[in-house]
N, C-alpha and C positions, 0 to 999 in steps of 0.2 A: 585547500584539499591536499592530500598527500599526492606526491608525484607518482604516476603510474596507476593511480586508482581510477577505475572507469567512470565514476561520478565526479564531476568537477563542479563544486558548488558555485564557483564564481561565474559559471555560464548561466546560472538561473537567477542570480540577484546581484545587485550592486552594493558593495560594502558601504560606500558613502551614503547611498539612499537609505540603507538599513539603519545606519547610525543617526541620520537626520530624523527618521521615523521614530526611533527610540527616544531621542531628545524631545520630539514633539508630544508624544503620548506619555512620556515619563515612566517611572518604574511601576506605578499602579496600573497604568494603561497596558504595559507589557504583560503584567501579571494577569490582568483581566482577559486580554487577548489569548494568552496561553490557556487559561481556564476554559474559555469559550471553545477554543479549538479542540481541546481534550474532550469536552462534553459532546461535541459534534462527532468526533472520531470514535469514541468508546462504543456506541451501538454498532457502528460499522465493523469495527474490529471483532466484536462479539459475534456478529453474523458470519464473518469470515471463519472464525474459529469453529463455530457450530457446523458450517459447511464442510470444513476440512475433517472434523471428527466424524461426521456422517458418512463421508466418502473415503475414510482412511484406508480401507482395504484396496480400493481402486488406485489411490495414490501410491500405495506400496507396490501394486502391480506395475504401474508406470515406471516406478523407480527401478524395479528389478528387471523387467523384460521388454521395455518399449524401445528396443534398439532400431526398429524399422518404423517407418511412417504409418504403414497399414495397421500395425499392432497398436501404435499410439492412438490413431484415429478411432479404432474399435473400442479402446478403453475409455477415451474421452466421451464417446457417445453414450456410455453407460452412466456417466456422472449425473447425479441428480442436481437440478437447479444450477447448472453451470452458468447459464446466462445471468441469473441473479447474482452469482458470485462475481462474474466479470464486471457487471454494472456497479456493484458495491466497491470493488477494487478501483475502478476508474473514478468513481465519485470521491472515495477516500483520498486518492492521489491528487485530486484537484482542490482539496481543502487546504 
């Protein structure tokens, strides 16, 4: 990872273990794993996009004027299916 970048990849995986896994499953196994992960993530990403599009006006309102916590909380309460979005994001992050 780049220095100063907030996400440090080396904190979440071990390069030696990743190389050993790649040798174990081979190029076709890596390709299959990539395809399967993409097939799992695509419906989740589509659900996230649908949610964001349905609530675009509210997200714009948050971006423009949610400088205080009370304004932010009021706008978040208006969001439709926010719990489903949070659950989808958490599940997608764990894949």
